[in-house]
C-alpha positions in Angstrom: 0.0 0.0 0.0 1.2 3.4 -1.0 1.7 5.6 2.1 3.3 8.7 0.8 6.9 10.0 1.1 9.2 9.1 4.0 9.5 10.9 7.3 12.6 12.7 6.3 11.1 13.9 3.0 12.9 13.9 -0.3 15.9 16.0 -0.9 19.5 16.2 -1.9 22.9 16.7 -0.4 22.1 20.3 0.7 19.3 19.4 3.0 19.9 19.5 6.8 21.7 16.6 8.4 19.1 14.4 10.2 19.4 11.1 12.0 16.2 9.7 10.5 16.6 10.0 6.7 13.4 8.4 5.6 10.7 5.8 6.3 8.3 4.1 4.0 5.8 1.3 4.3 5.7 -1.2 1.4 2.7 -1.5 -0.8 0.6 -3.8 1.5 2.0 -2.4 4.8 3.7 -5.7 5.7 7.2 -4.2 5.8 8.8 -0.9 7.0 11.9 0.5 5.3 14.1 2.9 7.3 16.9 5.0 5.9 19.5 6.7 8.1 22.9 8.4 7.8 24.6 5.0 8.4 22.5 2.8 6.1 19.0 1.3 5.8 17.0 -1.4 7.4 14.0 -3.5 6.5 11.5 -4.6 9.2 8.8 -7.2 8.9 5.4 -6.0 10.4 3.7 -9.3 11.4 3.6 -8.7 15.2 2.7 -5.9 17.5 5.2 -6.4 20.3 8.2 -7.4 18.2 9.9 -6.0 15.1 11.8 -8.5 12.9 14.7 -6.8 11.2 15.1 -8.8 8.1 17.9 -6.9 6.4 20.4 -4.2 7.3 22.8 -2.4 4.9 25.6 0.1 5.5 24.9 2.2 2.4 25.4 5.7 3.9 23.1 8.7 3.9 20.0 7.0 2.5 17.1 9.4 1.9 14.9 7.1 -0.3 14.4 3.4 0.3 11.5 1.5 -1.2 10.8 -2.2 -1.0 8.6 -4.0 -3.6 5.9 -5.8 -1.6 7.6 -8.6 0.3 10.1 -9.4 -2.4 13.9 -9.2 -2.2 14.0 -6.1 -4.5 14.8 -2.8 -2.8 15.4 0.6 -4.4 17.9 3.0 -2.7 18.9 6.6 -3.3 21.6 8.3 -1.2 22.6 11.9 -0.7 26.1 11.0 -1.9 24.7 10.4 -5.4 21.2 11.9 -5.4 20.8 11.6 -9.2 21.4 7.8 -9.2 18.9 5.1 -8.3 20.4 1.7 -7.1 18.3 -1.5 -7.3 19.4 -4.3 -5.0 18.5 -7.9 -4.4 19.1 -7.7 -0.6 18.9 -11.5 0.1 21.8 -12.1 -2.3 23.6 -8.9 -1.3 23.9 -7.9 -5.0 23.2 -4.9 -7.0 20.8 -5.6 -9.9 21.4 -2.4 -11.7 21.5 1.4 -11.3 20.1 4.3 -13.3 21.3 7.9 -13.4 19.1 10.9 -14.2 19.8 14.6 -15.2 18.6 16.0 -11.8 18.1 14.9 -8.2 15.7 12.1 -7.6 12.9 13.2 -5.3 10.7 10.1 -5.1 10.6 6.5 -6.4 7.3 4.5 -6.5 6.9 0.9 -7.7 4.3 -1.8 -8.1 4.4 -5.2 -9.8 4.3 -3.6 -13.3 6.0 -0.2 -13.2 8.8 1.7 -11.5 8.4 5.5 -11.4 11.1 8.0 -10.7 10.0 11.6 -10.0 12.3 14.6 -10.5 11.4 18.2 -9.9 10.1 18.8 -13.5 10.0 15.3 -15.1 8.8 11.8 -14.4 10.4 8.6 -15.7 8.3 5.4 -16.1 10.1 2.0 -16.3 8.9 -1.5 -17.0 9.8 -3.2 -13.8 10.4 -6.6 -15.4 13.4 -5.4 -17.4 13.8 -1.8 -16.3 13.3 -0.5 -19.8 12.4 3.1 -19.9 8.9 3.3 -21.4 8.0 6.9 -21.1 9.5 10.2 -20.0 7.0 13.0 -18.9 9.0 16.2 -19.5 8.1 19.7 -18.4 5.8 18.7 -15.7 4.8 21.5 -13.2 7.5 22.3 -10.7 7.2 19.6 -7.9 9.8 20.4 -5.3 8.7 17.7 -2.9 8.5 15.0 -5.5 4.8 14.4 -4.7 3.3 11.5 -6.6 1.3 8.3 -6.0 1.4 5.0 -7.9 -1.4 2.5 -7.4 -0.4 -0.9 -6.1 -3.0 -2.6 -8.4 -1.1 -4.0 -11.4 -4.3 -4.2 -13.4 -5.0 -0.5 -13.0 -1.5 0.9 -12.8 -2.3 4.6 -12.3 0.1 7.4 -11.5 -1.1 10.6 -9.8 1.0 13.8 -9.8 0.4 17.6 -9.5 -0.9 19.2 -12.6 -0.1 22.7 -11.4 2.3 24.4 -9.1 -0.2 27.0 -8.0 -3.5 25.2 -7.6 -4.5 21.7 -6.5 -4.9 20.0 -9.9 -4.2 16.3 -10.0 -3.2 14.5 -13.2 -4.1 10.8 -13.3 -1.9 9.0 -15.8 -2.4 5.4 -16.9 1.1 3.9 -16.5 0.0 0.7 -18.4 -1.2 2.3 -21.6 1.1 5.3 -21.1 -1.7 7.9 -21.6 -3.4 10.6 -19.5 -6.5 9.3 -17.9 -8.1 12.4 -16.4 -7.4 15.7 -14.6 -9.1 16.2 -11.2 -9.5 19.8 -9.9 -9.1 18.7 -6.3 -8.2 21.9 -4.3 -7.7 25.6 -4.6 -4.2 25.5 -3.1 -1.2 23.4 -4.2 -1.2 19.7 -3.4 0.6 18.3 -0.4 -0.4 14.6 -0.3 -1.9 11.9 -2.6 -2.8 8.3 -2.2 -4.7 5.5 -4.1 -6.7 2.8 -2.4 -5.6 -0.8 -3.1 -7.9 -1.4 -6.1 -7.1 2.1 -7.6 -10.8 3.1 -7.6 -10.3 5.9 -5.2 -7.8 8.8 -4.9 -7.4 10.8 -1.7 -5.8 14.3 -1.8 -4.9 17.1 0.5 -3.6 20.6 -0.2 -0.9 22.7 1.5 -3.5 24.4 3.7 -4.1 20.9 5.2 -7.7 21.6 6.4 -9.7 19.5 3.9 -9.1 16.0 2.6 -11.0 14.9 -0.4 -11.6 11.5 -2.0 -12.4 11.1 -5.7 -13.6 8.2 -7.8 -11.1 6.8 -10.4 -11.1 7.0 -13.4 -14.2 9.3 -13.4 -12.7 11.9 -11.1 -15.9 12.5 -9.2 -15.8 13.8 -5.6 -17.0 11.0 -3.3 -16.1 12.3 0.2 -14.9 15.4 1.8 -13.3 15.4 5.3 -12.3 18.3 7.5 -9.2 17.8 9.5 -9.6 21.1 11.4 -10.4 24.8 11.1 -8.1 26.4 13.7 -4.8 26.2 11.8 -3.1 25.2 8.6 -0.9 22.2 8.9 1.5 20.2 6.7 -0.1 16.9 5.9 2.7 14.4 5.3 0.9 11.2 4.4 -2.4 9.7 3.5 -3.2 6.0 3.6 -6.3 3.9 2.9 -7.1 0.8 4.9 -6.9 -2.5 2.8 -10.7 -2.6 2.4 -10.8 1.2 1.6 -13.3 1.8 4.3 -11.0 4.0 6.3 -8.5 6.7 5.5 -5.8 8.0 7.8 -3.9 11.3 7.6 -0.8 12.4 9.5 0.7 15.9 9.7 3.2 18.0 11.7 0.7 18.2 14.6 0.3 15.7 17.4 -2.9 14.3 15.9 -3.5 11.6 13.3 -7.0 11.5 11.9 -8.9 8.4 10.7 -11.9 9.0 8.5 -14.6 6.5 7.7 -16.1 6.4 4.3 -19.8 5.7 4.7 -22.4 6.3 2.0 -25.7 7.5 3.5 -28.6 5.4 2.4 -31.5 7.0 0.4 -34.1 6.0 3.0 -32.5 8.0 5.7 -32.8 5.2 8.3 -29.0 5.1 8.8 -28.8 8.9 9.0 -31.0 9.0 12.1 -28.9 6.4 14.0 -26.9 9.0 15.9 -27.2 12.6 17.1 -24.3 13.7 14.9 -26.0 12.1 11.9 -29.3 13.9 12.8 -27.5 17.2 13.0 -25.8 16.5 9.7 -29.1 15.8 8.1 -30.4 19.2 9.4 -27.3 21.0 8.1 -27.8 19.3 4.7 -31.4 20.4 4.6 -30.4 24.0 5.4 -27.5 24.1 3.0 -29.5 25.5 0.1 -30.2 28.6 2.1 -26.6 29.3 3.0 -23.6 30.7 1.1 -21.7 27.9 -0.8 -18.6 28.3 1.4 -20.6 27.9 4.6 -22.8 25.0 3.4 -19.7 23.2 2.1 -17.9 23.5 5.5 -21.0 22.2 7.3 -21.3 19.2 5.0 -17.8 18.0 5.6 -17.4 14.9 7.8 -15.3 14.8 10.9 -12.7 12.2 12.0 -14.1 8.8 13.0 -11.1 8.1 15.2 -8.0 9.9 16.3 -4.4 9.2 17.4 -2.7 11.6 19.7 1.1 11.3 19.4 3.5 12.1 22.3 5.1 14.9 20.3 4.3 17.4 17.5 6.1 19.4 15.0 8.0 16.6 13.4 7.4 14.8 10.1 5.9 11.3 10.1 4.3 8.7 7.9 1.3 6.6 8.7 -0.5 3.6 7.4 -3.5 1.4 8.2 -2.8 -2.3 8.4 -4.1 -5.6 9.8 -1.6 -7.1 12.3 -2.5 -10.3 14.2 -6.0 -10.2 12.8 -6.8 -6.7 14.2 -6.9 -3.3 12.5 -4.0 -1.0 13.5 -2.6 2.4 12.9 1.2 2.5 12.4 3.0 5.8 12.7 6.8 6.2 12.1 8.0 9.5 13.4 11.0 11.6 12.5 12.8 10.9 15.8 13.1 7.2 14.8 10.1 5.6 16.6 7.3 3.4 15.4 4.0 3.6 17.3 1.3 0.9 16.9 -2.2 1.8 17.9 -5.4 -0.3 18.1 -8.4 1.0 16.2 -12.0 0.2 17.1 -13.6 -0.3 13.7 -17.1 -0.1 15.2 -17.1 2.9 17.5 -13.9 4.8 16.6 -12.9 7.4 19.1 -9.5 7.7 20.7 -7.1 5.0 19.5 -5.3 2.9 22.1 -1.5 2.9 22.0 -0.5 -0.8 22.0 3.2 -0.7 21.5 6.1 1.6 20.6 9.4 0.6 19.1 12.6 2.6 18.8 14.0 2.2 15.4 17.3 4.0 16.0 19.3 4.4 19.2 18.9 7.4 21.4 22.6 8.2 21.4 23.9 6.7 18.2 22.5 6.5 14.7 23.6 2.9 14.3 21.7 0.2 16.1 22.0 -3.5 15.1 18.9 -5.3 14.0 19.1 -7.4 17.1 19.1 -4.3 19.3 15.8 -2.8 18.2 14.0 -1.8 21.3 10.3 -2.0 22.0 8.0 -1.3 25.0 4.5 -2.2 25.7 2.1 0.6 26.8 0.1 -1.0 29.5 -1.4 2.3 30.8 -3.1 3.0 27.5 -4.3 -0.5 27.1 -6.2 -0.4 30.4 -8.3 2.4 29.1 -10.2 0.0 26.9 -9.7 -3.5 28.2 -12.5 -5.1 26.3 -10.9 -4.3 23.0 -7.2 -4.2 23.8 -7.4 -7.6 25.5 -7.8 -9.1 22.0 -4.4 -7.7 21.0 -2.6 -10.7 22.4 -3.8 -13.0 19.6 -1.1 -15.3 18.2 0.9 -13.9 15.4 -0.3 -14.9 12.0 2.0 -16.3 9.4 3.9 -14.2 6.9 1.6 -12.5 4.4 2.2 -14.0 1.0 0.8 -13.2 -2.4 1.1 -15.6 -5.3 1.0 -14.6 -9.0 1.9 -16.6 -12.0 5.6 -16.3 -12.6 6.2 -14.5 -9.2 7.5 -15.7 -5.9 7.7 -13.3 -3.0 9.5 -14.2 0.2 6.7 -13.0 2.5 9.0 -11.0 4.7 11.4 -13.9 5.3 13.2 -13.8 8.6 16.9 -13.1 8.9 18.9 -16.3 8.5 16.4 -18.2 6.4 17.9 -20.7 4.0 17.6 -19.3 0.5 16.2 -21.8 -2.0 18.6 -23.2 -4.5 16.8 -21.6 -7.5 17.6 -18.1 -6.1 21.4 -18.6 -6.6 22.6 -17.4 -9.9 25.9 -18.1 -11.6 27.6 -15.1 -13.1 25.9 -11.8 -13.5 22.6 -11.3 -11.7 19.7 -12.3 -13.9 16.5 -13.0 -12.0 14.4 -16.0 -13.1 11.0 -15.1 -14.4 9.4 -18.3 -13.2 10.9 -18.4 -9.7 11.5 -14.9 -8.5 10.0 -11.5 -8.7 10.7 -9.2 -10.4 12.2 -10.9 -13.5 14.7 -8.3 -14.4 16.7 -9.6 -17.4 18.8 -6.6 -18.2 19.4 -3.0 -17.2 20.8 -0.6 -19.7 20.0 2.7 -21.3 16.5 2.3 -22.8 15.8 5.5 -24.8 18.4 7.9 -23.6 16.6 9.3 -20.6 18.2 7.4 -17.7 21.5 5.7 -18.0 21.6 2.2 -16.6 24.4 -0.2 -15.8 24.5 -3.9 -15.0 26.8 -5.0 -12.1 
C-alpha cells in the first residue's frame, strides 16, 4: 500500500543533516523500510510487540528506500549520489542495476508492473520486469517535494501527480497504456499529499493548507467524500493511507494528531442517517445548506474524523498507514525521531485509538543500532483504558503475508537467517528467473536515452 513519502522527506545533499533519513511502508504495509545516515534497514510487520529486522545495509546517507511488496527487491537513493537510483537484491547482497538521471531524484514509486522516478520537473516510467524506460514525462509542473502516488494494483496501474504548481490539480496517468486518464480539480491550493486505495478506484488528496481532505472516484474523477481535518490552523499533511478494504483513510501531519476517517455512504431511505445525534445534526445541516452561502454550506457538510491518534510529540514529520496485524486493525506511525507507534483501532465505535506498543528504530545516542538491538516497549497504561478491546491484541501472530501470482515468488518478509532456496542462486551476473522470482529483471541498460543504466 502506498503511504506517501518518507519521514525525512525527499531532498539532496544540501538538505539539513538528520538522523532519520526516511521511512516508507511497502505497498501492502507488511514491511517498513528505514533510511539513516549510516544505512538502511527493512523490518517485517507481522507482530505488534516485536519487530523482525530482516535486512540491514551500511549504504550511507539514504534518503529514499522502497521495497517491492515482500520481495527481495529494494530501491535505494543516497545523498552522496542523489541523481542515481540503485536497485538491489538484498537477500543475495547484490546490485541488480542502477540508473542515473539529469537531476536529483525526489521520489521513487513501484508496483508489480511499473517503477516510477520523480524529478522536480520530469517523471520517468520504467517497466519493472526489465527496467526498460517506457515513457518520460517532461516539463511537468514544478514539484519540489516529488509528490506523486502510484497505485499498487497492477491491473489498474495509475500514477497521480500535480498538474499545477499554484492550484491543486491532479493529473491521473495510466502507466500501463502510457496515456493521461483524467485531470481532477481537487483543491484551490497546491497539493501536499496523494494516495490511491488498493484497487485504484479511489484517490485521496490534501492541499498545502491541510484543512480539507477529499476522495475522488477513479477514473471518473468525481468527488465522493470530503473530510475536514480542522479549522483552527493550517498544517502540513505528510501522508495519506487507505485501509486495505478502503473503508478508512488516515492522515498524519506535523501536529500531534493523526486523523482516521470512515467512508460511509448514506442510504437514500434516511434510516441510517438517524442512527446517531451527529448524523441527525448532519441531516439538518444538509437540509439548510441550500439557504446558506456555498462556502458555509460546504464546510457544514464535511465529515469529521471517525477516530484519532494523539502522538506524544508534535512538529516533526511522520508517515502513517492502516494495516491488519495479528488479525486486528492497527494504525502505524513512524516518526522523524526514529520511533514506530502501533495503535489499536476500534472499527465499530472509533474514538481515541489505544497505544498498544512503541518501538525505537534508531538508538537514542547513536545513529547505528544493530537489528538485534531494536527496542520496544508495551504501553500498559493506555491498554487499560479500553480492556474489552485491547485484550484481544494478544492473539497469536499470523504467518507471513504472501501473495502468489503466475511467474512470481515473493518471500513474504522472510526472517533473517532463512535458507535461500537453490533456485535463487545465480551463476555469473545477476539475472532473476521469471518463473521463480519477482521481479524478473533480465537486463538494465539505457532504454531510450533518458536514464543511464548499468549492470553490475
